[in-house]
MMTF fields as JSON, N, C-alpha, C and O atoms, coordinates in Angstrom:
{
  "mmtfVersion": "1.0.0",
  "mmtfProducer": "UNKNOWN",
  "numBonds": 471,
  "numAtoms": 472,
  "numGroups": 118,
  "numChains": 1,
  "numModels": 1,
  "chainsPerModel": [1],
  "groupsPerChain": [118],
  "chainIdList": ["A"],
  "bondAtomList": [4, 2, 8, 6, 12, 10, 16, 14, 20, 18, 24, 22, 28, 26, 32, 30, 36, 34, 40, 38, 44, 42, 48, 46, 52, 50, 56, 54, 60, 58, 64, 62, 68, 66, 72, 70, 76, 74, 80, 78, 84, 82, 88, 86, 92, 90, 96, 94, 100, 98, 104, 102, 108, 106, 112, 110, 116, 114, 120, 118, 124, 122, 128, 126, 132, 130, 136, 134, 140, 138, 144, 142, 148, 146, 152, 150, 156, 154, 160, 158, 164, 162, 168, 166, 172, 170, 176, 174, 180, 178, 184, 182, 188, 186, 192, 190, 196, 194, 200, 198, 204, 202, 208, 206, 212, 210, 216, 214, 220, 218, 224, 222, 228, 226, 232, 230, 236, 234, 240, 238, 244, 242, 248, 246, 252, 250, 256, 254, 260, 258, 264, 262, 268, 266, 272, 270, 276, 274, 280, 278, 284, 282, 288, 286, 292, 290, 296, 294, 300, 298, 304, 302, 308, 306, 312, 310, 316, 314, 320, 318, 324, 322, 328, 326, 332, 330, 336, 334, 340, 338, 344, 342, 348, 346, 352, 350, 356, 354, 360, 358, 364, 362, 368, 366, 372, 370, 376, 374, 380, 378, 384, 382, 388, 386, 392, 390, 396, 394, 400, 398, 404, 402, 408, 406, 412, 410, 416, 414, 420, 418, 424, 422, 428, 426, 432, 430, 436, 434, 440, 438, 444, 442, 448, 446, 452, 450, 456, 454, 460, 458, 464, 462, 468, 466],
  "bondOrderList": [1, 1, 1, 1, 1, 1, 1, 1, 1, 1, 1, 1, 1, 1, 1, 1, 1, 1, 1, 1, 1, 1, 1, 1, 1, 1, 1, 1, 1, 1, 1, 1, 1, 1, 1, 1, 1, 1, 1, 1, 1, 1, 1, 1, 1, 1, 1, 1, 1, 1, 1, 1, 1, 1, 1, 1, 1, 1, 1, 1, 1, 1, 1, 1, 1, 1, 1, 1, 1, 1, 1, 1, 1, 1, 1, 1, 1, 1, 1, 1, 1, 1, 1, 1, 1, 1, 1, 1, 1, 1, 1, 1, 1, 1, 1, 1, 1, 1, 1, 1, 1, 1, 1, 1, 1, 1, 1, 1, 1, 1, 1, 1, 1, 1, 1, 1, 1],
  "groupList": [{"groupName": "MET", "atomNameList": ["N", "CA", "C", "O"], "elementList": ["N", "C", "C", "O"], "formalChargeList": [0, 0, 0, 0], "bondAtomList": [1, 0, 2, 1, 3, 2], "bondOrderList": [1, 1, 2], "singleLetterCode": "M", "chemCompType": "L-PEPTIDE LINKING"}, {"groupName": "LYS", "atomNameList": ["N", "CA", "C", "O"], "elementList": ["N", "C", "C", "O"], "formalChargeList": [0, 0, 0, 0], "bondAtomList": [1, 0, 2, 1, 3, 2], "bondOrderList": [1, 1, 2], "singleLetterCode": "K", "chemCompType": "L-PEPTIDE LINKING"}, {"groupName": "ALA", "atomNameList": ["N", "CA", "C", "O"], "elementList": ["N", "C", "C", "O"], "formalChargeList": [0, 0, 0, 0], "bondAtomList": [1, 0, 2, 1, 3, 2], "bondOrderList": [1, 1, 2], "singleLetterCode": "A", "chemCompType": "L-PEPTIDE LINKING"}, {"groupName": "ASP", "atomNameList": ["N", "CA", "C", "O"], "elementList": ["N", "C", "C", "O"], "formalChargeList": [0, 0, 0, 0], "bondAtomList": [1, 0, 2, 1, 3, 2], "bondOrderList": [1, 1, 2], "singleLetterCode": "D", "chemCompType": "L-PEPTIDE LINKING"}, {"groupName": "LEU", "atomNameList": ["N", "CA", "C", "O"], "elementList": ["N", "C", "C", "O"], "formalChargeList": [0, 0, 0, 0], "bondAtomList": [1, 0, 2, 1, 3, 2], "bondOrderList": [1, 1, 2], "singleLetterCode": "L", "chemCompType": "L-PEPTIDE LINKING"}, {"groupName": "GLY", "atomNameList": ["N", "CA", "C", "O"], "elementList": ["N", "C", "C", "O"], "formalChargeList": [0, 0, 0, 0], "bondAtomList": [1, 0, 2, 1, 3, 2], "bondOrderList": [1, 1, 2], "singleLetterCode": "G", "chemCompType": "PEPTIDE LINKING"}, {"groupName": "ARG", "atomNameList": ["N", "CA", "C", "O"], "elementList": ["N", "C", "C", "O"], "formalChargeList": [0, 0, 0, 0], "bondAtomList": [1, 0, 2, 1, 3, 2], "bondOrderList": [1, 1, 2], "singleLetterCode": "R", "chemCompType": "L-PEPTIDE LINKING"}, {"groupName": "GLU", "atomNameList": ["N", "CA", "C", "O"], "elementList": ["N", "C", "C", "O"], "formalChargeList": [0, 0, 0, 0], "bondAtomList": [1, 0, 2, 1, 3, 2], "bondOrderList": [1, 1, 2], "singleLetterCode": "E", "chemCompType": "L-PEPTIDE LINKING"}, {"groupName": "PHE", "atomNameList": ["N", "CA", "C", "O"], "elementList": ["N", "C", "C", "O"], "formalChargeList": [0, 0, 0, 0], "bondAtomList": [1, 0, 2, 1, 3, 2], "bondOrderList": [1, 1, 2], "singleLetterCode": "F", "chemCompType": "L-PEPTIDE LINKING"}, {"groupName": "ILE", "atomNameList": ["N", "CA", "C", "O"], "elementList": ["N", "C", "C", "O"], "formalChargeList": [0, 0, 0, 0], "bondAtomList": [1, 0, 2, 1, 3, 2], "bondOrderList": [1, 1, 2], "singleLetterCode": "I", "chemCompType": "L-PEPTIDE LINKING"}, {"groupName": "VAL", "atomNameList": ["N", "CA", "C", "O"], "elementList": ["N", "C", "C", "O"], "formalChargeList": [0, 0, 0, 0], "bondAtomList": [1, 0, 2, 1, 3, 2], "bondOrderList": [1, 1, 2], "singleLetterCode": "V", "chemCompType": "L-PEPTIDE LINKING"}, {"groupName": "ASN", "atomNameList": ["N", "CA", "C", "O"], "elementList": ["N", "C", "C", "O"], "formalChargeList": [0, 0, 0, 0], "bondAtomList": [1, 0, 2, 1, 3, 2], "bondOrderList": [1, 1, 2], "singleLetterCode": "N", "chemCompType": "L-PEPTIDE LINKING"}, {"groupName": "TRP", "atomNameList": ["N", "CA", "C", "O"], "elementList": ["N", "C", "C", "O"], "formalChargeList": [0, 0, 0, 0], "bondAtomList": [1, 0, 2, 1, 3, 2], "bondOrderList": [1, 1, 2], "singleLetterCode": "W", "chemCompType": "L-PEPTIDE LINKING"}, {"groupName": "CYS", "atomNameList": ["N", "CA", "C", "O"], "elementList": ["N", "C", "C", "O"], "formalChargeList": [0, 0, 0, 0], "bondAtomList": [1, 0, 2, 1, 3, 2], "bondOrderList": [1, 1, 2], "singleLetterCode": "C", "chemCompType": "L-PEPTIDE LINKING"}, {"groupName": "PRO", "atomNameList": ["N", "CA", "C", "O"], "elementList": ["N", "C", "C", "O"], "formalChargeList": [0, 0, 0, 0], "bondAtomList": [1, 0, 2, 1, 3, 2], "bondOrderList": [1, 1, 2], "singleLetterCode": "P", "chemCompType": "L-PEPTIDE LINKING"}, {"groupName": "THR", "atomNameList": ["N", "CA", "C", "O"], "elementList": ["N", "C", "C", "O"], "formalChargeList": [0, 0, 0, 0], "bondAtomList": [1, 0, 2, 1, 3, 2], "bondOrderList": [1, 1, 2], "singleLetterCode": "T", "chemCompType": "L-PEPTIDE LINKING"}, {"groupName": "SER", "atomNameList": ["N", "CA", "C", "O"], "elementList": ["N", "C", "C", "O"], "formalChargeList": [0, 0, 0, 0], "bondAtomList": [1, 0, 2, 1, 3, 2], "bondOrderList": [1, 1, 2], "singleLetterCode": "S", "chemCompType": "L-PEPTIDE LINKING"}, {"groupName": "TYR", "atomNameList": ["N", "CA", "C", "O"], "elementList": ["N", "C", "C", "O"], "formalChargeList": [0, 0, 0, 0], "bondAtomList": [1, 0, 2, 1, 3, 2], "bondOrderList": [1, 1, 2], "singleLetterCode": "Y", "chemCompType": "L-PEPTIDE LINKING"}, {"groupName": "HIS", "atomNameList": ["N", "CA", "C", "O"], "elementList": ["N", "C", "C", "O"], "formalChargeList": [0, 0, 0, 0], "bondAtomList": [1, 0, 2, 1, 3, 2], "bondOrderList": [1, 1, 2], "singleLetterCode": "H", "chemCompType": "L-PEPTIDE LINKING"}, {"groupName": "GLN", "atomNameList": ["N", "CA", "C", "O"], "elementList": ["N", "C", "C", "O"], "formalChargeList": [0, 0, 0, 0], "bondAtomList": [1, 0, 2, 1, 3, 2], "bondOrderList": [1, 1, 2], "singleLetterCode": "Q", "chemCompType": "L-PEPTIDE LINKING"}],
  "groupTypeList": [0, 1, 2, 1, 3, 4, 4, 5, 6, 6, 5, 7, 4, 4, 2, 2, 3, 8, 4, 7, 3, 6, 5, 9, 1, 10, 9, 3, 6, 11, 12, 6, 13, 14, 15, 5, 7, 9, 3, 4, 10, 2, 9, 3, 5, 7, 15, 4, 10, 9, 2, 7, 10, 1, 15, 6, 6, 16, 4, 6, 17, 5, 18, 14, 8, 7, 16, 9, 15, 2, 2, 1, 4, 10, 6, 4, 19, 15, 4, 2, 10, 4, 12, 16, 6, 18, 18, 2, 10, 8, 4, 14, 18, 15, 6, 9, 3, 2, 4, 5, 10, 4, 3, 3, 5, 5, 14, 3, 14, 10, 10, 7, 17, 4, 19, 5, 10, 5],
  "groupIdList": [1, 2, 3, 4, 5, 6, 7, 8, 9, 10, 11, 12, 13, 14, 15, 16, 17, 18, 19, 20, 21, 22, 23, 24, 25, 26, 27, 28, 29, 30, 31, 32, 33, 34, 35, 36, 37, 38, 39, 40, 41, 42, 43, 44, 45, 46, 47, 48, 49, 50, 51, 52, 53, 54, 55, 56, 57, 58, 59, 60, 61, 62, 63, 64, 65, 66, 67, 68, 69, 70, 71, 72, 73, 74, 75, 76, 77, 78, 79, 80, 81, 82, 83, 84, 85, 86, 87, 88, 89, 90, 91, 92, 93, 94, 95, 96, 97, 98, 99, 100, 101, 102, 103, 104, 105, 106, 107, 108, 109, 110, 111, 112, 113, 114, 115, 116, 117, 118],
  "secStructList": [7, 7, 2, 2, 2, 2, 2, 2, 2, 2, 2, 6, 6, 6, 6, 6, 6, 6, 4, 4, 4, 4, 1, 7, 3, 3, 3, 3, 3, 3, 3, 7, 7, 6, 6, 7, 7, 3, 3, 3, 3, 3, 3, 3, 6, 6, 3, 3, 3, 3, 7, 7, 3, 3, 3, 3, 1, 1, 1, 1, 1, 7, 7, 4, 4, 4, 4, 1, 7, 6, 2, 2, 2, 2, 4, 4, 4, 6, 6, 2, 2, 2, 2, 2, 2, 2, 2, 6, 7, 7, 7, 1, 7, 7, 5, 7, 3, 3, 3, 3, 3, 3, 7, 1, 1, 1, 1, 7, 7, 3, 3, 7, 7, 3, 3, 7, 7, 7],
  "xCoordList": [5.619, 4.839, 3.755, 3.707, 2.908, 1.694, 2.151, 3.149, 0.383, 0.836, 1.854, 2.889, 0.21, 0.081, 2.032, 2.71, 2.643, 4.157, 5.006, 5.928, 4.623, 5.855, 5.722, 6.749, 4.565, 4.271, 4.954, 5.292, 5.168, 5.404, 7.321, 8.198, 7.217, 8.763, 8.918, 10.024, 8.434, 9.113, 9.248, 10.391, 8.027, 7.928, 8.975, 9.305, 9.759, 10.717, 12.673, 13.832, 12.116, 13.793, 13.249, 13.911, 12.534, 12.253, 12.756, 13.64, 12.337, 12.631, 13.385, 13.731, 14.047, 15.638, 16.655, 17.344, 16.082, 17.09, 16.85, 17.892, 15.347, 14.871, 16.308, 17.311, 16.589, 17.075, 18.928, 19.462, 19.129, 20.842, 20.627, 21.673, 19.61, 20.03, 20.145, 20.418, 19.984, 19.898, 20.606, 20.692, 21.228, 23.005, 23.101, 24.068, 21.849, 21.399, 21.391, 20.765, 22.521, 23.282, 22.252, 22.187, 21.594, 21.02, 21.904, 22.615, 21.353, 22.129, 21.273, 21.753, 20.075, 19.833, 18.102, 17.308, 17.922, 16.304, 15.692, 16.229, 14.663, 13.063, 14.245, 15.148, 13.881, 14.954, 13.879, 13.073, 14.204, 12.568, 12.76, 13.99, 12.182, 12.536, 10.967, 10.171, 10.712, 9.867, 8.296, 7.324, 8.58, 8.481, 7.895, 6.88, 8.552, 7.841, 9.099, 10.225, 8.773, 9.737, 10.248, 9.291, 11.406, 12.005, 12.057, 12.865, 10.909, 10.787, 12.932, 13.607, 13.468, 14.403, 15.169, 14.686, 16.557, 17.475, 18.489, 19.126, 18.461, 20.293, 20.884, 20.747, 21.759, 22.039, 22.544, 23.314, 22.019, 21.881, 23.267, 23.364, 24.222, 25.541, 25.219, 24.89, 25.205, 25.216, 23.562, 22.937, 23.186, 21.397, 21.171, 21.675, 20.377, 20.2, 19.055, 18.931, 18.425, 17.082, 16.62, 17.036, 15.04, 14.017, 13.346, 13.144, 12.76, 12.459, 11.012, 11.004, 10.063, 8.227, 7.494, 6.482, 8.164, 7.653, 6.1, 6.01, 5.399, 3.873, 3.499, 3.115, 3.595, 3.135, 1.541, 1.013, 0.992, -0.542, 0.152, 1.261, -1.157, -1.265, -2.267, -2.442, -2.757, -3.629, -4.094, -3.785, -4.995, -4.806, -6.664, -7.472, -6.502, -8.31, -8.672, -9.689, -7.728, -7.902, -7.574, -8.014, -6.72, -6.129, -4.523, -3.915, -4.208, -2.846, -1.805, -2.007, -0.854, 0.073, 0.213, 0.266, 0.271, 0.651, -0.064, 0.263, -1.128, -2.406, -2.591, -3.354, -1.159, -2.286, -0.603, -0.383, 0.023, 1.778, 0.458, 0.385, -0.209, -0.771, -0.131, 0.759, -0.585, 0.968, 0.911, 1.938, 0.385, 0.559, 1.689, 2.58, 1.987, 2.779, 3.563, 4.001, 4.126, 5.455, 5.705, 6.92, 4.772, 6.003, 6.033, 7.149, 5.479, 6.553, 7.763, 8.491, 7.996, 8.976, 9.911, 11.072, 9.637, 10.615, 11.247, 12.204, 11.175, 11.116, 11.437, 11.52, 11.537, 11.859, 13.408, 14.444, 13.451, 14.606, 15.646, 16.812, 15.464, 16.69, 16.695, 17.714, 15.722, 16.361, 17.016, 17.701, 16.642, 17.461, 19.271, 20.16, 19.282, 20.486, 21.508, 22.672, 20.796, 21.751, 21.788, 22.375, 21.108, 21.418, 23.016, 23.936, 22.76, 23.884, 25.248, 26.362, 24.946, 25.954, 26.371, 27.399, 24.844, 24.929, 24.568, 23.537, 25.395, 24.904, 24.854, 25.858, 24.102, 25.161, 24.358, 23.657, 24.368, 24.063, 22.71, 22.815, 21.659, 20.44, 20.237, 21.152, 18.728, 17.684, 16.331, 15.398, 16.524, 14.862, 13.885, 14.349, 12.753, 11.667, 11.734, 12.282, 11.083, 10.7, 10.655, 11.359, 9.143, 7.982, 8.443, 9.057, 8.209, 8.433, 7.391, 7.363, 5.817, 4.896, 5.185, 5.446, 5.16, 5.52, 3.457, 2.65, 3.081, 2.577, 2.833, 3.546, 2.492, 2.906, 2.075, 1.576, 1.606, 0.292, 1.075, 1.122, 2.037, 2.656, 3.333, 3.825, 3.41, 3.748, 5.336, 6.028, 5.564, 6.953, 7.487, 8.613, 6.334, 6.609, 5.936, 4.803, 6.126, 6.221, 6.662, 7.722, 5.643, 6.122, 6.173, 5.676, 7.158, 8.076, 7.921, 8.608, 7.093, 6.679, 7.612, 8.371, 8.064, 8.972, 8.802, 8.905, 8.548, 8.346, 9.495, 9.438, 10.395, 11.684, 10.811, 9.748, 11.542, 10.815, 9.945, 9.551, 9.009, 7.087, 7.258, 6.729, 7.705, 8.139, 9.392, 9.439],
  "yCoordList": [-0.193, 1.412, 2.117, 2.321, 2.431, 2.78, 4.221, 4.905, 4.495, 5.382, 6.885, 7.441, 7.085, 8.503, 8.461, 9.484, 6.875, 7.546, 7.816, 8.63, 6.971, 7.062, 8.845, 9.373, 9.662, 10.548, 11.871, 12.859, 11.53, 12.489, 12.406, 13.081, 10.858, 11.134, 11.158, 10.694, 11.442, 12.207, 13.357, 13.814, 14.28, 15.627, 16.28, 17.463, 14.873, 15.692, 15.14, 15.234, 14.758, 14.503, 15.439, 15.205, 16.358, 17.501, 18.455, 19.285, 18.378, 20.426, 19.664, 19.922, 18.905, 18.298, 19.585, 20.604, 18.605, 19.311, 20.351, 21.005, 21.365, 23.111, 22.983, 23.044, 22.847, 23.9, 23.485, 23.933, 23.006, 22.393, 23.036, 23.504, 23.13, 23.951, 25.764, 26.459, 26.014, 27.195, 27.296, 28.16, 26.419, 26.71, 26.221, 26.356, 25.554, 25.19, 23.715, 22.916, 23.812, 22.061, 21.067, 21.187, 20.339, 19.792, 18.368, 17.463, 18.832, 17.414, 16.594, 16.628, 15.896, 14.964, 14.756, 15.682, 13.74, 13.158, 12.647, 11.78, 12.994, 12.446, 11.903, 11.077, 12.596, 12.215, 12.414, 13.324, 10.656, 10.586, 10.911, 10.899, 11.588, 10.784, 11.134, 11.753, 10.68, 10.408, 11.92, 11.897, 12.681, 14.058, 14.165, 14.849, 13.445, 13.91, 13.973, 14.251, 13.698, 14.184, 15.016, 15.761, 15.597, 16.799, 16.047, 15.193, 16.627, 15.81, 16.328, 15.408, 17.675, 17.89, 18.699, 19.69, 18.165, 19.683, 20.173, 19.496, 21.585, 21.802, 22.931, 23.459, 23.187, 24.292, 25.253, 24.873, 26.899, 28.439, 28.665, 28.577, 28.974, 29.316, 29.317, 28.189, 30.319, 29.956, 30.015, 30.558, 29.096, 28.963, 27.794, 27.321, 27.026, 25.722, 25.959, 27.161, 25.343, 24.86, 23.404, 22.352, 24.107, 22.811, 23.456, 24.664, 21.904, 21.942, 21.639, 21.069, 21.782, 21.184, 20.806, 21.344, 19.86, 19.823, 18.804, 17.724, 19.274, 18.857, 18.34, 19.218, 17.74, 17.262, 16.886, 16.425, 16.986, 17.242, 16.781, 16.997, 15.773, 15.804, 17.057, 17.178, 17.775, 18.908, 19.66, 19.352, 20.797, 21.889, 21.517, 22.087, 20.455, 19.502, 19.739, 20.016, 19.549, 19.179, 20.439, 20.523, 21.824, 22.994, 22.755, 21.897, 24.317, 24.243, 23.512, 23.576, 22.932, 21.518, 23.372, 23.166, 24.707, 25.257, 25.325, 25.617, 24.981, 24.501, 23.996, 24.021, 23.073, 22.109, 22.416, 21.758, 23.394, 23.478, 23.987, 25.216, 23.547, 25.068, 24.964, 24.118, 26.339, 27.154, 25.436, 24.852, 24.798, 23.492, 23.089, 22.787, 22.962, 21.467, 22.632, 22.148, 23.896, 25.238, 25.058, 24.995, 24.874, 25.213, 23.146, 22.773, 22.503, 21.616, 21.15, 20.577, 21.729, 21.694, 22.45, 22.07, 23.824, 24.347, 23.782, 24.487, 22.437, 21.754, 20.586, 19.687, 20.584, 19.116, 20.127, 19.549, 21.552, 21.453, 21.507, 21.53, 21.53, 21.808, 20.403, 20.084, 19.523, 18.36, 17.627, 16.605, 18.405, 17.683, 18.033, 17.319, 19.634, 20.091, 19.075, 18.674, 19.009, 18.458, 17.116, 16.455, 16.484, 15.254, 14.887, 14.099, 15.807, 15.871, 16.546, 16.023, 17.692, 18.264, 18.973, 18.979, 19.588, 20.892, 22.316, 22.465, 23.306, 24.511, 25.585, 25.604, 26.342, 27.183, 28.618, 28.364, 29.627, 31.212, 31.344, 32.57, 31.097, 30.849, 29.716, 28.894, 29.349, 28.644, 29.058, 29.581, 28.641, 29.416, 27.734, 26.595, 28.106, 27.147, 27.603, 28.569, 26.655, 26.676, 25.692, 24.697, 26.03, 25.096, 24.993, 25.914, 24.161, 24.075, 23.322, 22.405, 23.592, 23.25, 22.471, 23.015, 21.053, 20.561, 20.122, 19.541, 20.286, 20.065, 19.103, 19.44, 17.476, 16.477, 15.989, 15.601, 15.887, 15.107, 14.496, 14.42, 13.772, 12.485, 12.826, 11.945, 14.47, 14.608, 15.298, 15.029, 15.75, 15.767, 17.571, 18.025, 18.303, 19.851, 19.5, 19.978, 18.923, 19.473, 20.93, 21.501, 21.372, 23.307, 22.536, 21.519, 23.714, 23.097, 24.845, 25.75, 24.993, 26.294, 26.377, 25.409, 27.737, 27.72, 29.077, 30.155, 28.888, 29.99, 29.996, 29.215, 30.971, 31.309, 31.774, 32.376, 31.328, 31.649, 31.901, 33.032, 30.565, 30.141, 30.387, 31.481, 29.942, 29.785, 30.245, 29.648],
  "zCoordList": [-14.711, -13.638, -14.467, -15.681, -13.492, -14.439, -14.932, -14.704, -16.121, -16.841, -16.517, -16.885, -15.152, -14.193, -13.872, -13.779, -13.741, -13.247, -14.147, -14.104, -15.158, -16.503, -16.86, -17.287, -16.694, -17.403, -16.817, -17.469, -14.517, -13.72, -13.564, -13.025, -14.588, -14.81, -15.786, -16.065, -16.511, -17.788, -17.498, -17.5, -17.12, -17.028, -16.053, -16.137, -14.564, -14.529, -15.044, -14.64, -15.804, -16.815, -17.56, -18.57, -17.879, -19.083, -17.542, -17.757, -16.345, -15.832, -15.712, -16.865, -15.429, -15.094, -16.594, -16.64, -17.449, -19.157, -18.889, -18.843, -18.497, -18.555, -17.531, -18.242, -16.294, -15.287, -16.182, -17.196, -15.7, -16.325, -17.867, -18.318, -18.642, -19.74, -19.75, -20.728, -18.995, -17.66, -16.892, -16.02, -17.098, -16.082, -14.726, -13.977, -14.445, -12.44, -12.851, -13.548, -11.963, -11.513, -11.068, -9.845, -11.388, -10.636, -10.033, -10.471, -8.797, -8.112, -6.898, -5.765, -7.119, -6.388, -7.027, -7.198, -7.214, -7.758, -6.829, -6.139, -6.647, -5.535, -4.715, -4.843, -4.002, -2.376, -1.562, -1.371, -0.874, 0.672, 1.249, 1.295, 2.396, 4.009, 4.496, 3.79, 5.676, 6.21, 6.035, 5.279, 6.766, 6.052, 4.451, 4.315, 3.073, 1.805, 0.964, 1.376, -0.171, -1.231, -1.929, -2.139, -2.652, -3.304, -4.693, -5.058, -5.419, -6.529, -7.316, -7.776, -7.274, -7.881, -6.853, -6.305, -6.584, -5.79, -6.895, -7.702, -6.702, -7.265, -6.606, -5.502, -7.883, -7.095, -8.093, -8.975, -7.97, -8.975, -7.957, -6.733, -8.946, -8.066, -6.59, -6.226, -5.506, -3.667, -3.233, -2.322, -4.472, -3.523, -3.789, -4.808, -2.977, -2.79, -3.971, -4.207, -4.553, -5.29, -5.459, -5.943, -4.505, -4.241, -5.08, -5.21, -6.07, -6.923, -7.327, -8.418, -6.936, -7.31, -8.692, -9.14, -9.209, -11.15, -11.015, -10.43, -11.479, -11.3, -13.432, -14.205, -13.627, -15.123, -15.29, -14.278, -16.073, -16.981, -17.974, -18.461, -18.268, -20.097, -20.781, -21.993, -19.939, -20.927, -19.281, -18.13, -19.878, -18.991, -18.07, -17.337, -18.648, -18.566, -16.674, -16.037, -16.436, -14.886, -14.299, -13.153, -14.84, -14.111, -14.715, -15.355, -13.972, -14.934, -13.762, -12.549, -14.298, -12.692, -11.862, -10.65, -12.093, -11.116, -9.898, -8.748, -10.441, -9.062, -8.171, -7.205, -8.85, -7.469, -5.961, -4.944, -6.417, -5.715, -4.078, -4.087, -3.194, -2.519, -1.771, -1.676, -0.552, 0.311, 1.406, 1.058, 2.16, 2.528, 2.045, 2.84, 0.162, 0.282, -0.091, -1.135, -0.046, -0.022, 1.098, 1.286, 2.47, 3.722, 3.555, 3.191, 3.672, 3.452, 3.36, 4.17, 1.361, 0.803, 1.358, 1.203, 2.218, 3.115, 4.008, 4.328, 4.836, 5.356, 5.208, 6.045, 4.631, 2.902, 2.933, 3.26, 2.592, 2.103, 3.251, 2.857, 4.542, 5.487, 6.068, 6.682, 5.969, 6.205, 4.91, 4.947, 3.711, 2.974, 2.702, 2.24, 3.292, 3.45, 5.075, 5.074, 5.841, 7.015, 6.917, 7.774, 5.756, 5.862, 5.007, 5.223, 4.087, 2.932, 3.459, 3.435, 3.891, 5.138, 3.499, 2.822, 3.3, 2.363, 2.946, 3.602, 2.705, 3.095, 2.072, 1.361, 1.847, 0.949, 1.578, 2.557, 1.277, 2.211, 1.151, 1.096, 0.365, 0.01, -0.215, -0.243, -0.47, -0.635, -1.029, -0.421, -2.29, -2.953, -3.392, -3.448, -3.585, -3.815, -5.836, -6.369, -6.369, -7.656, -8.081, -7.907, -9.169, -9.75, -11.247, -11.786, -11.708, -13.199, -13.193, -12.372, -14.471, -15.187, -16.321, -17.393, -16.167, -17.077, -18.376, -17.65, -19.347, -20.612, -21.278, -22.223, -21.269, -22.293, -22.098, -21.042, -23.697, -24.874, -24.618, -23.39, -25.209, -25.657, -26.881, -27.586, -27.281, -29.003, -28.83, -27.848, -29.367, -30.07, -29.653, -29.856, -29.058, -27.906, -26.733, -26.773, -25.787, -24.523, -24.024, -24.282, -23.282, -22.616, -21.189, -20.704, -20.729, -19.415, -18.877, -19.352, -18.032, -17.212, -16.684, -16.737, -15.813, -14.563, -13.947, -14.534, -12.776, -12.107, -10.71, -9.76, -10.881, -9.446, -8.474, -8.623, -7.174, -5.397, -5.339, -5.056, -5.685, -5.491, -3.989, -3.794, -2.901, -1.938, -0.688, 0.388]
}
């Protein structure tokens, strides 16, 4: 596995732990279909949470959140519907969240969290 892929996987693990620590139950990871991929699917009360995780080693090429475009948010909304249908999970609310992970390989990576970005 490439270093970039390892960094991304570590970021997703850190993000999943971050959500779980806040009482948000992660129920699926890296779900793929022809339309795209969802990094994390979680449940927060009566809300289905679709979480986009972006991991960077530094801010040298911008903040992780900067790579979440309007087009990506539209795709995530579509993917949320597809995931719900595929898994027959229908909750009253759906939310798109973003987690930015800064991980330079040191002992203290930073996880930033934005609820309801799209």
